[in-house]
TIVEXKOL-155594 format. One line per 5 residues: their letters; for each residue x, y, z of N, C-alpha, C, CB. Coordinates in steps of 0.1 Angstrom, whole numbers, padded with zeros to 4 digits. Glycine has a CB too. Layout:
// TIVEXKOL-155594
a	X:Y:Z:X:Y:Z:X:Y:Z:X:Y:Z  ...
END
This chain:
// TIVEXKOL-155594
mnlns	0491:0505:-0381:0485:0496:-0378:0492:0484:-0377:0477:0494:-0385  0500:0475:-0384:0508:0468:-0385:0520:0466:-0378:0508:0469:-0392  0525:0472:-0374:0538:0488:-0367:0534:0486:-0356:0535:0508:-0370  0522:0492:-0350:0518:0491:-0338:0515:0482:-0335:0512:0497:-0333  0509:0471:-0341:0501:0456:-0330:0516:0448:-0329:0484:0441:-0342
fscka	0525:0450:-0341:0536:0440:-0336:0542:0450:-0321:0549:0437:-0351  0543:0460:-0325:0547:0468:-0313:0547:0463:-0295:0536:0481:-0315  0530:0463:-0296:0519:0457:-0285:0527:0441:-0284:0500:0456:-0293  0529:0437:-0289:0534:0419:-0287:0548:0420:-0287:0529:0406:-0302  0561:0427:-0292:0569:0432:-0280:0570:0435:-0269:0572:0438:-0281
vffli	0559:0442:-0265:0564:0450:-0250:0555:0436:-0242:0556:0472:-0247  0546:0427:-0252:0540:0418:-0239:0550:0406:-0240:0522:0412:-0240  0558:0404:-0254:0566:0395:-0255:0579:0397:-0240:0571:0397:-0271  0585:0411:-0242:0592:0412:-0229:0591:0408:-0218:0592:0421:-0226  0579:0415:-0212:0567:0415:-0199:0573:0399:-0193:0545:0413:-0206
lmatg	0570:0394:-0203:0566:0376:-0205:0581:0369:-0198:0562:0371:-0227  0586:0374:-0206:0607:0372:-0203:0612:0380:-0190:0618:0381:-0218  0603:0393:-0191:0609:0396:-0174:0603:0385:-0164:0604:0413:-0167  0591:0382:-0167:0585:0373:-0158:0591:0363:-0154:0577:0369:-0163  0597:0357:-0164:0606:0343:-0166:0614:0344:-0156:0615:0341:-0179
llqaq	0622:0355:-0160:0636:0359:-0153:0637:0362:-0141:0643:0369:-0159  0622:0367:-0134:0625:0365:-0121:0617:0355:-0111:0624:0378:-0115  0609:0349:-0120:0611:0332:-0113:0621:0321:-0114:0600:0324:-0117  0629:0327:-0123:0641:0320:-0127:0649:0319:-0114:0649:0329:-0139  0649:0329:-0107:0659:0333:-0093:0653:0329:-0079:0661:0352:-0091
tfnyn	0652:0312:-0083:0643:0309:-0071:0656:0295:-0067:0623:0305:-0077  0650:0285:-0061:0661:0281:-0052:0672:0269:-0060:0652:0275:-0037  0683:0268:-0062:0691:0261:-0065:0696:0251:-0057:0696:0266:-0068  0697:0240:-0069:0707:0226:-0061:0715:0224:-0071:0698:0208:-0056  0731:0215:-0066:0737:0213:-0078:0744:0198:-0068:0749:0228:-0087
pddll	0743:0193:-0080:0750:0181:-0074:0759:0178:-0065:0756:0176:-0081  0764:0173:-0055:0773:0174:-0040:0773:0182:-0033:0784:0173:-0041  0759:0191:-0032:0760:0200:-0027:0752:0196:-0011:0756:0210:-0036  0754:0202:0001:0749:0197:0013:0734:0208:0019:0764:0196:0023  0729:0196:0019:0716:0201:0020:0708:0200:0036:0710:0193:0008
icfrn	0700:0212:0044:0703:0209:0055:0683:0213:0057:0719:0218:0063  0676:0201:0058:0663:0203:0061:0653:0204:0076:0659:0193:0054  0648:0211:0075:0641:0208:0083:0618:0209:0082:0649:0218:0093  0613:0202:0090:0605:0195:0091:0595:0200:0107:0612:0182:0090  0586:0204:0104:0580:0206:0120:0568:0189:0124:0567:0224:0120
tnsav	0571:0187:0134:0567:0171:0133:0552:0174:0144:0583:0156:0140  0551:0188:0147:0538:0192:0151:0525:0198:0142:0541:0201:0159  0532:0203:0136:0521:0207:0126:0527:0207:0107:0517:0225:0133  0523:0200:0103:0528:0193:0089:0521:0201:0080:0523:0176:0088  0531:0215:0080:0524:0227:0069:0536:0225:0058:0523:0247:0076
ndlvv	0548:0231:0063:0554:0237:0051:0567:0227:0058:0555:0259:0048  0580:0230:0046:0595:0227:0052:0598:0234:0047:0602:0217:0051  0613:0231:0051:0625:0244:0050:0631:0235:0044:0634:0252:0063  0638:0236:0033:0649:0226:0025:0664:0239:0023:0639:0220:0005  0676:0239:0024:0686:0251:0024:0698:0242:0021:0688:0260:0038
dagpi	0703:0252:0005:0710:0245:0003:0726:0250:0008:0706:0242:-0009  0738:0245:0018:0751:0247:0021:0761:0249:0013:0754:0240:0027  0760:0249:-0001:0774:0248:-0004:0776:0234:-0011:0782:0250:0009  0787:0232:-0018:0796:0223:-0019:0802:0215:-0003:0805:0230:-0028  0795:0197:-0009:0805:0194:0002:0815:0196:0006:0808:0187:0003
stfts	0823:0195:-0004:0842:0195:-0002:0841:0205:0008:0855:0199:-0017  0832:0219:0006:0834:0228:0023:0839:0221:0036:0817:0233:0030  0827:0215:0036:0827:0206:0053:0839:0193:0053:0808:0195:0055  0842:0193:0044:0851:0176:0043:0866:0188:0045:0849:0163:0020  0868:0194:0041:0883:0200:0040:0887:0212:0051:0883:0208:0024
ltigq	0878:0212:0064:0880:0219:0077:0893:0213:0083:0867:0217:0087  0899:0224:0094:0906:0217:0103:0900:0216:0112:0916:0221:0107  0905:0205:0124:0894:0206:0136:0894:0213:0145:0892:0197:0142  0880:0217:0148:0876:0229:0155:0875:0242:0148:0885:0231:0166  0875:0243:0138:0870:0251:0130:0853:0252:0124:0878:0250:0121
kitit	0852:0263:0127:0833:0261:0126:0829:0272:0115:0822:0266:0146  0814:0265:0107:0808:0272:0101:0796:0276:0109:0806:0266:0089  0792:0288:0103:0773:0292:0105:0769:0292:0095:0766:0306:0110  0761:0283:0095:0748:0278:0084:0743:0295:0080:0731:0265:0095  0746:0302:0073:0740:0317:0068:0730:0312:0055:0756:0329:0062
qftgs	0725:0306:0053:0723:0302:0036:0703:0305:0039:0730:0277:0029  0703:0303:0052:0684:0307:0056:0682:0315:0064:0674:0297:0062  0676:0325:0060:0668:0335:0074:0662:0329:0082:0657:0344:0072  0663:0338:0099:0653:0338:0108:0641:0339:0104:0654:0347:0116  0636:0345:0092:0619:0348:0087:0613:0332:0082:0616:0361:0071
qlasi	0624:0326:0072:0625:0315:0065:0621:0304:0077:0640:0313:0056  0626:0304:0088:0629:0290:0093:0614:0297:0107:0652:0285:0098  0610:0308:0108:0598:0310:0113:0583:0306:0111:0597:0319:0113  0583:0301:0094:0574:0302:0088:0577:0279:0090:0576:0315:0070  0586:0278:0094:0584:0260:0096:0581:0261:0118:0608:0247:0089
gtngl	0590:0270:0121:0588:0273:0136:0597:0264:0140:0573:0272:0142  0605:0268:0155:0616:0259:0157:0613:0250:0171:0630:0268:0157  0604:0254:0177:0597:0239:0183:0596:0232:0180:0589:0235:0186  0593:0220:0180:0587:0204:0179:0593:0201:0162:0565:0203:0182  0607:0206:0162:0612:0204:0148:0616:0192:0146:0621:0211:0144
awsaf	0618:0181:0135:0627:0173:0128:0638:0180:0120:0620:0166:0120  0653:0181:0121:0663:0186:0112:0673:0175:0107:0669:0197:0118  0672:0179:0101:0690:0166:0095:0698:0178:0084:0683:0144:0078  0710:0168:0079:0718:0172:0072:0722:0167:0060:0726:0173:0077  0722:0168:0052:0729:0152:0037:0734:0155:0028:0721:0142:0029
acdnn	0744:0148:0024:0746:0147:0010:0752:0133:0001:0756:0158:0007  0756:0139:-0010:0759:0124:-0019:0767:0127:-0029:0747:0117:-0027  0770:0117:-0037:0776:0119:-0046:0768:0109:-0052:0790:0120:-0044  0762:0106:-0059:0754:0099:-0067:0756:0101:-0080:0743:0102:-0065  0768:0091:-0083:0771:0090:-0095:0779:0073:-0100:0780:0104:-0097
spvde	0765:0067:-0101:0762:0054:-0103:0764:0053:-0115:0752:0049:-0100  0774:0041:-0120:0780:0030:-0106:0792:0032:-0100:0782:0017:-0110  0796:0046:-0102:0811:0039:-0104:0813:0046:-0082:0826:0052:-0124  0802:0058:-0081:0804:0062:-0064:0789:0062:-0065:0814:0078:-0058  0785:0057:-0050:0773:0064:-0041:0778:0065:-0028:0759:0056:-0041
nlwit	0785:0077:-0030:0790:0082:-0015:0780:0087:-0004:0799:0093:-0016  0780:0087:0008:0771:0100:0018:0774:0102:0027:0758:0100:0023  0771:0117:0028:0774:0126:0042:0762:0126:0043:0783:0140:0043  0759:0122:0061:0747:0120:0067:0743:0122:0081:0747:0109:0066  0739:0134:0087:0741:0131:0104:0731:0119:0106:0735:0147:0117
rprts	0736:0119:0126:0728:0109:0131:0728:0113:0145:0732:0094:0129  0714:0112:0154:0708:0125:0166:0719:0127:0174:0694:0122:0178  0723:0128:0186:0726:0128:0193:0716:0127:0208:0732:0135:0189  0719:0117:0211:0710:0113:0222:0715:0122:0239:0712:0094:0223  0727:0125:0243:0733:0131:0248:0742:0139:0237:0738:0123:0258
yntqt	0740:0151:0250:0745:0164:0245:0763:0164:0240:0741:0177:0258  0769:0160:0248:0782:0159:0252:0784:0146:0246:0784:0160:0269  0781:0137:0239:0784:0124:0236:0785:0119:0222:0776:0116:0241  0792:0118:0219:0794:0112:0202:0784:0100:0201:0813:0103:0199  0781:0096:0187:0771:0084:0186:0779:0076:0181:0758:0084:0179
tpwta	0775:0063:0183:0782:0053:0174:0781:0060:0160:0774:0036:0175  0791:0054:0149:0792:0059:0136:0780:0051:0132:0807:0058:0126  0777:0057:0117:0766:0044:0111:0780:0038:0101:0749:0052:0098  0775:0030:0100:0779:0014:0090:0782:0024:0075:0760:-0001:0088  0794:0022:0066:0795:0026:0054:0789:0009:0047:0813:0033:0051
gnifa	0778:0014:0031:0776:0003:0028:0782:0005:0008:0760:-0001:0034  0784:-0006:0006:0787:-0004:-0011:0775:0008:-0022:0785:-0024:-0017  0781:0003:-0031:0773:0015:-0037:0757:0005:-0042:0784:0024:-0053  0753:-0005:-0038:0742:-0008:-0038:0732:-0004:-0029:0742:-0019:-0039  0739:-0009:-0016:0735:-0004:-0007:0732:0007:-0004:0739:-0006:-0001
qapaa	0739:0018:-0009:0738:0033:-0004:0731:0041:-0020:0757:0039:0002  0726:0031:-0027:0723:0040:-0035:0708:0042:-0038:0731:0038:-0046  0698:0033:-0031:0684:0041:-0024:0685:0051:-0019:0678:0035:-0015  0692:0051:-0007:0696:0065:-0001:0698:0080:-0009:0710:0061:0005  0713:0076:-0016:0717:0087:-0022:0707:0089:-0033:0731:0085:-0025
skids	0696:0084:-0039:0683:0089:-0048:0678:0097:-0044:0673:0081:-0050  0675:0096:-0031:0666:0104:-0023:0671:0117:-0020:0664:0098:-0011  0680:0118:-0017:0686:0127:-0009:0686:0133:-0026:0701:0124:0002  0693:0132:-0037:0691:0142:-0049:0678:0143:-0053:0699:0138:-0061  0668:0136:-0046:0657:0142:-0052:0648:0151:-0041:0650:0131:-0058
vgnda	0657:0151:-0028:0651:0168:-0024:0654:0174:-0030:0652:0176:-0014  0664:0177:-0032:0672:0186:-0038:0671:0191:-0055:0685:0179:-0035  0664:0184:-0064:0662:0183:-0074:0649:0189:-0077:0664:0170:-0077  0639:0184:-0065:0623:0185:-0065:0618:0196:-0059:0617:0173:-0058  0629:0203:-0047:0630:0217:-0043:0633:0225:-0055:0641:0219:-0033
itiga	0638:0224:-0062:0641:0235:-0079:0626:0231:-0082:0657:0227:-0096  0623:0226:-0086:0608:0220:-0087:0599:0230:-0084:0605:0207:-0078  0596:0228:-0067:0585:0231:-0062:0591:0249:-0062:0580:0222:-0047  0601:0252:-0064:0607:0267:-0062:0603:0270:-0074:0623:0269:-0058  0603:0264:-0087:0601:0270:-0097:0586:0269:-0103:0611:0266:-0105
slpas	0575:0268:-0092:0560:0273:-0091:0560:0283:-0086:0550:0267:-0084  0567:0288:-0078:0559:0298:-0070:0568:0313:-0075:0560:0293:-0050  0563:0322:-0070:0575:0337:-0071:0586:0333:-0062:0568:0354:-0063  0598:0343:-0066:0611:0342:-0061:0602:0352:-0051:0627:0346:-0069  0608:0352:-0040:0603:0355:-0024:0615:0356:-0017:0593:0345:-0016
gnntt	0609:0359:0002:0623:0360:0008:0620:0345:0016:0626:0376:0019  0609:0341:0011:0603:0322:0014:0612:0311:0002:0580:0321:0009  0617:0318:-0010:0620:0312:-0023:0630:0323:-0028:0606:0308:-0033  0641:0319:-0023:0655:0319:-0025:0670:0312:-0032:0656:0318:-0015  0677:0315:-0041:0684:0305:-0037:0687:0298:-0037:0686:0303:-0033
talve	0693:0296:-0022:0697:0291:-0012:0689:0282:0000:0702:0300:-0007  0676:0288:0000:0669:0281:0010:0654:0282:0007:0673:0287:0023  0642:0272:0006:0633:0276:-0002:0624:0265:0008:0636:0274:-0019  0610:0270:0014:0604:0274:0024:0588:0267:0011:0608:0294:0031  0591:0250:0015:0585:0244:0003:0568:0235:0014:0601:0230:-0009
pesgh	0559:0236:0001:0542:0233:0012:0542:0218:0012:0523:0239:0004  0540:0214:0021:0538:0200:0020:0528:0190:0016:0540:0197:0029  0513:0206:0012:0504:0197:0008:0508:0196:-0007:0487:0202:0012  0500:0189:-0009:0502:0184:-0027:0519:0180:-0033:0497:0200:-0040  0527:0175:-0018:0540:0173:-0022:0544:0162:-0009:0549:0188:-0023
kqqdn	0536:0155:-0004:0537:0145:0004:0538:0131:0003:0530:0147:0009  0527:0126:-0009:0523:0117:-0013:0527:0115:-0032:0510:0118:-0007  0536:0116:-0034:0540:0117:-0051:0548:0124:-0053:0530:0121:-0062  0557:0124:-0063:0566:0127:-0068:0568:0140:-0071:0566:0121:-0075  0579:0148:-0073:0580:0162:-0069:0577:0165:-0054:0570:0170:-0077
gcyaf	0582:0158:-0046:0577:0157:-0033:0588:0166:-0023:0575:0141:-0029  0582:0169:-0013:0586:0180:-0002:0597:0169:0002:0573:0187:0011  0606:0176:0012:0616:0168:0022:0607:0159:0030:0625:0177:0033  0598:0161:0035:0587:0151:0043:0588:0138:0034:0569:0157:0043  0580:0138:0023:0581:0131:0019:0591:0120:0014:0577:0136:0016
yvgsl	0602:0123:0013:0614:0117:0010:0618:0114:0025:0625:0127:0002  0624:0117:0029:0630:0113:0045:0621:0101:0048:0628:0128:0059  0604:0104:0051:0596:0094:0057:0595:0097:0074:0602:0078:0053  0586:0095:0076:0579:0094:0095:0588:0087:0103:0564:0085:0098  0601:0081:0099:0612:0076:0107:0622:0084:0102:0616:0062:0106
gnfgg	0625:0091:0099:0639:0100:0095:0651:0089:0086:0649:0106:0112  0644:0077:0077:0660:0066:0073:0651:0067:0056:0663:0042:0084  0645:0079:0051:0646:0079:0036:0637:0067:0036:0662:0078:0027  0625:0069:0042:0614:0052:0036:0623:0045:0040:0611:0048:0017  0629:0042:0047:0633:0031:0053:0646:0023:0041:0617:0020:0056
sfqgn	0649:0030:0032:0664:0029:0021:0675:0036:0033:0663:0040:0002  0672:0033:0043:0690:0038:0053:0686:0034:0064:0697:0058:0055  0699:0032:0070:0698:0022:0078:0692:0024:0091:0708:0018:0079  0691:0038:0091:0688:0048:0106:0682:0060:0105:0700:0051:0115  0677:0067:0115:0671:0079:0116:0681:0091:0114:0665:0080:0129
ieqnt	0682:0095:0107:0692:0106:0103:0682:0125:0111:0692:0104:0079  0673:0122:0116:0673:0138:0122:0667:0137:0133:0666:0149:0115  0675:0153:0143:0677:0153:0154:0666:0167:0159:0692:0154:0156  0658:0160:0166:0645:0167:0173:0646:0177:0182:0636:0159:0180  0640:0185:0181:0637:0199:0192:0622:0197:0197:0639:0217:0184
annft	0625:0199:0213:0613:0197:0218:0605:0207:0216:0613:0195:0230  0594:0206:0219:0581:0218:0223:0587:0228:0229:0568:0213:0234  0595:0227:0238:0596:0240:0245:0613:0243:0241:0591:0238:0265  0615:0240:0231:0631:0243:0227:0633:0256:0232:0635:0244:0210  0630:0268:0225:0630:0281:0228:0633:0284:0239:0619:0287:0225
tssqn	0629:0277:0253:0629:0285:0261:0636:0276:0276:0614:0290:0259  0642:0264:0267:0648:0255:0273:0660:0254:0277:0646:0248:0268  0666:0265:0274:0684:0267:0273:0692:0258:0271:0691:0269:0284  0687:0245:0261:0693:0234:0260:0693:0231:0245:0688:0224:0268  0713:0237:0241:0709:0232:0223:0707:0215:0221:0726:0238:0211
vradf	0707:0217:0206:0708:0200:0203:0722:0199:0197:0695:0194:0190  0728:0186:0192:0734:0186:0180:0734:0172:0179:0747:0192:0179  0736:0172:0164:0739:0158:0153:0752:0159:0149:0731:0158:0137  0756:0144:0149:0765:0143:0147:0769:0143:0126:0767:0131:0156  0781:0143:0120:0776:0147:0108:0789:0132:0100:0779:0169:0103
yqlls	0787:0121:0093:0796:0112:0092:0798:0111:0072:0789:0098:0101  0809:0104:0070:0812:0097:0058:0812:0085:0052:0818:0099:0057  0800:0081:0047:0803:0069:0043:0805:0065:0028:0794:0063:0047  0818:0058:0027:0824:0057:0009:0817:0051:0009:0837:0052:0002  0814:0043:-0006:0806:0035:-0007:0821:0019:-0008:0793:0041:-0022
tntsv	0834:0025:-0008:0842:0014:-0011:0849:0011:0001:0850:0016:-0024  0843:0014:0011:0843:0012:0025:0834:0005:0033:0843:0022:0030  0830:-0007:0027:0821:-0012:0030:0823:-0021:0044:0817:-0018:0018  0810:-0019:0053:0811:-0025:0067:0816:-0022:0077:0815:-0033:0067  0831:-0006:0067:0837:0000:0081:0824:0012:0088:0855:0010:0078
pakfl	0829:0011:0101:0822:0024:0103:0827:0035:0098:0818:0028:0115  0816:0041:0095:0820:0058:0086:0827:0066:0096:0806:0069:0081  0833:0079:0087:0841:0085:0093:0832:0102:0101:0854:0088:0081  0837:0100:0112:0833:0110:0119:0837:0124:0114:0837:0107:0131  0830:0133:0103:0838:0147:0104:0832:0158:0115:0836:0155:0090
gyfef	0824:0159:0124:0825:0170:0129:0806:0168:0138:0829:0183:0115  0802:0177:0143:0783:0179:0145:0781:0191:0141:0775:0179:0161  0770:0190:0140:0759:0203:0138:0756:0204:0154:0744:0199:0126  0755:0218:0159:0748:0224:0165:0739:0235:0162:0754:0225:0171  0723:0229:0170:0713:0238:0167:0709:0247:0180:0701:0229:0161
ytngv	0709:0258:0182:0708:0271:0192:0696:0274:0192:0716:0285:0188  0689:0277:0203:0678:0277:0210:0673:0292:0201:0681:0276:0229  0677:0298:0193:0677:0311:0192:0676:0305:0175:0690:0320:0199  0678:0293:0170:0675:0291:0158:0688:0293:0146:0663:0298:0156  0702:0294:0152:0714:0294:0147:0717:0278:0148:0723:0304:0156
lvyta	0722:0279:0139:0732:0266:0130:0746:0262:0132:0733:0269:0117  0753:0261:0136:0762:0260:0131:0770:0247:0133:0766:0270:0134  0783:0247:0125:0790:0235:0123:0802:0232:0128:0791:0232:0112  0806:0222:0140:0822:0220:0141:0827:0211:0138:0828:0220:0152  0844:0212:0128:0845:0200:0125:0853:0194:0134:0848:0199:0114
gpspt	0854:0179:0132:0864:0169:0143:0875:0170:0138:0861:0154:0144  0880:0152:0134:0869:0143:0144:0869:0138:0150:0863:0137:0144  0865:0136:0160:0867:0128:0180:0873:0121:0174:0854:0120:0193  0883:0119:0182:0895:0107:0183:0883:0096:0193:0916:0114:0193  0881:0095:0200:0870:0082:0205:0853:0085:0206:0874:0078:0220
vvtaa	0847:0077:0210:0833:0075:0208:0831:0078:0226:0827:0057:0201  0829:0085:0228:0825:0083:0247:0809:0073:0248:0819:0106:0257  0810:0064:0257:0797:0057:0256:0794:0063:0267:0797:0041:0257  0783:0061:0268:0768:0068:0275:0768:0061:0290:0752:0063:0264  0770:0063:0303:0768:0057:0311:0750:0055:0316:0778:0062:0319
vitgi	0750:0046:0325:0740:0034:0328:0741:0032:0345:0744:0018:0318  0730:0038:0353:0730:0038:0366:0725:0021:0367:0721:0051:0373  0731:0016:0380:0732:0007:0376:0729:0002:0394:0746:0005:0367  0728:0010:0403:0729:0008:0419:0729:0018:0425:0738:0002:0423  0719:0020:0428:0715:0038:0444:0716:0030:0462:0687:0046:0443
srhgt	0719:0028:0467:0719:0027:0476:0722:0038:0490:0724:0019:0474  0720:0036:0501:0714:0049:0509:0719:0041:0531:0687:0052:0501  0731:0049:0532:0732:0046:0549:0732:0058:0554:0746:0039:0554  0724:0062:0564:0723:0076:0572:0718:0088:0559:0741:0080:0580  0734:0090:0562:0730:0106:0550:0742:0101:0534:0739:0129:0563
tntis	0743:0088:0535:0757:0086:0525:0748:0078:0515:0773:0076:0532  0748:0084:0503:0743:0079:0492:0753:0072:0482:0738:0089:0487  0748:0062:0476:0757:0054:0471:0754:0051:0455:0759:0042:0479  0758:0057:0450:0756:0050:0433:0766:0045:0422:0750:0060:0425  0762:0040:0418:0770:0030:0410:0768:0030:0393:0767:0016:0416
fttgs	0778:0026:0383:0772:0026:0370:0780:0028:0362:0763:0034:0368  0779:0024:0345:0786:0019:0339:0803:0030:0331:0775:0014:0330  0806:0025:0324:0816:0037:0320:0822:0027:0306:0830:0042:0337  0824:0039:0299:0833:0035:0288:0848:0035:0290:0830:0043:0277  0858:0031:0281:0869:0029:0280:0878:0045:0281:0869:0021:0269
sgtys	0871:0057:0280:0881:0069:0279:0863:0077:0285:0891:0075:0259  0870:0093:0282:0858:0101:0284:0858:0109:0301:0844:0089:0283  0852:0116:0307:0847:0121:0313:0836:0118:0322:0845:0127:0308  0831:0114:0333:0821:0113:0340:0817:0118:0347:0820:0108:0343  0801:0123:0350:0802:0133:0359:0786:0128:0368:0803:0149:0353
lrgtn	0785:0128:0380:0775:0125:0386:0764:0141:0395:0782:0115:0396  0753:0140:0387:0749:0154:0393:0737:0150:0402:0744:0167:0379  0735:0158:0407:0725:0158:0416:0715:0173:0419:0732:0153:0427  0706:0167:0420:0695:0176:0426:0680:0174:0435:0690:0180:0414  0673:0185:0441:0664:0179:0449:0649:0186:0443:0669:0181:0465
vlsas	0646:0189:0436:0639:0196:0424:0640:0190:0412:0642:0209:0423  0630:0186:0406:0631:0185:0390:0626:0190:0382:0628:0176:0386  0626:0207:0380:0624:0215:0373:0634:0223:0365:0618:0220:0380  0648:0215:0367:0656:0220:0356:0658:0210:0350:0667:0228:0358  0661:0212:0336:0669:0195:0327:0678:0194:0336:0678:0195:0310
rtnwp	0678:0184:0328:0688:0176:0336:0705:0180:0338:0687:0163:0329  0710:0185:0321:0718:0190:0321:0726:0202:0329:0716:0192:0313  0716:0207:0333:0716:0218:0343:0716:0215:0359:0703:0227:0341  0716:0201:0360:0715:0199:0371:0730:0198:0381:0708:0188:0371  0733:0204:0393:0747:0209:0401:0758:0192:0400:0741:0214:0423
vilst	0772:0193:0391:0778:0186:0395:0785:0183:0407:0782:0187:0388  0786:0169:0417:0787:0164:0425:0803:0160:0429:0778:0155:0423  0808:0150:0415:0818:0145:0414:0820:0139:0396:0816:0135:0427  0829:0138:0399:0836:0135:0387:0846:0126:0384:0839:0144:0385  0846:0118:0375:0862:0105:0372:0859:0104:0359:0863:0086:0381
ngtgs	0876:0097:0353:0872:0090:0338:0869:0081:0337:0880:0087:0330  0860:0075:0328:0860:0064:0320:0876:0055:0325:0858:0070:0303  0866:0042:0329:0875:0028:0333:0871:0018:0323:0873:0022:0348  0858:0019:0318:0852:0005:0314:0848:-0004:0316:0854:0001:0310  0846:0001:0335:0839:-0011:0340:0833:0000:0349:0848:-0027:0346
titlt	0825:-0006:0357:0818:-0001:0369:0822:0009:0376:0816:-0010:0377  0814:0018:0379:0825:0030:0392:0815:0032:0398:0835:0047:0387  0816:0033:0411:0810:0038:0426:0811:0049:0428:0816:0035:0437  0805:0058:0427:0806:0075:0437:0793:0074:0449:0801:0094:0424  0800:0084:0461:0794:0089:0468:0788:0102:0474:0798:0084:0472
diatn	0778:0104:0477:0771:0117:0482:0767:0119:0496:0759:0117:0475  0772:0128:0499:0764:0132:0513:0755:0144:0511:0775:0137:0526  0743:0135:0521:0731:0145:0515:0721:0146:0527:0722:0138:0501  0721:0152:0534:0706:0154:0542:0693:0152:0541:0704:0164:0545  0690:0154:0526:0678:0151:0523:0676:0138:0519:0672:0158:0516
avkyy	0660:0135:0525:0656:0119:0524:0653:0117:0509:0640:0115:0533  0650:0127:0502:0650:0127:0485:0657:0131:0480:0641:0131:0479  0664:0128:0470:0673:0133:0458:0675:0125:0442:0688:0133:0465  0678:0132:0433:0677:0126:0417:0691:0127:0415:0667:0134:0405  0692:0118:0410:0713:0116:0402:0707:0115:0387:0726:0094:0407
tisaq	0719:0117:0379:0715:0114:0367:0739:0112:0362:0700:0132:0358  0738:0106:0360:0754:0104:0353:0751:0110:0340:0762:0086:0353  0760:0123:0332:0768:0128:0323:0782:0122:0311:0772:0135:0332  0780:0122:0304:0793:0118:0304:0801:0127:0291:0793:0101:0304  0806:0132:0289:0817:0137:0275:0830:0132:0275:0820:0154:0274
END
């Protein structure tokens, strides 16, 4: 009887061990790993946290080299949704008080125009954001450990519920990044790129630039490393830079019409190519409007003309 009782207990213990091993095969985050996170701004139900591996993988590339982010699946992204997303990529070297280095995205407002770099700060300025970055990864481990290993809970990607994790510690990504995308005010600006509600059918990808902010380079522009491009089919690709210059976005300062000649004036930066685009209908995205004329930036206002027989025509200026 005692032997049988012991055997039953031993078997039960082995079952518990096996269950523990199964649950242990969940999200994994290590310091200095790059995290890529998604949240839906229309339906705040789940977030997707992705560990893309050591940040050194992304800082050691040659110019033009690309990495497709394969650590998450289409079904995991479908749990969040591709339309109406806010997404970002970030990492930290949170070894206070020695280092508080940051690697963070900045969303592009113009598809082909690099953003103005973030400004690097000292260890005291960057420590609050670094702490929240680490918390996103460490709390994803905690949340993942409470869920069974599955297609939505793997070593490299976790679909984490916002419910119960948005107003307190053991928080989800949305809890730490905050509604303004600036880590609850601990970072200098919004790090998240957004997708439109019709993103999947828009034929227009979106990009976010990626910067390195070293705490030893206080008050200087951050180093541009490259950019992430999120495709309308849900694929995310990183392209290494650096870009030699920042192309300044154009501002149309005047439009006039004489007979069938339309004259458009606009500001330019000292570099880059500026294209006058025009259309008679507004159904297409502005980035798809036909190019009428292109010119190099001079740092001054430029004037271009277009012969148009239609009484109504719409214009925009793209820069790259």
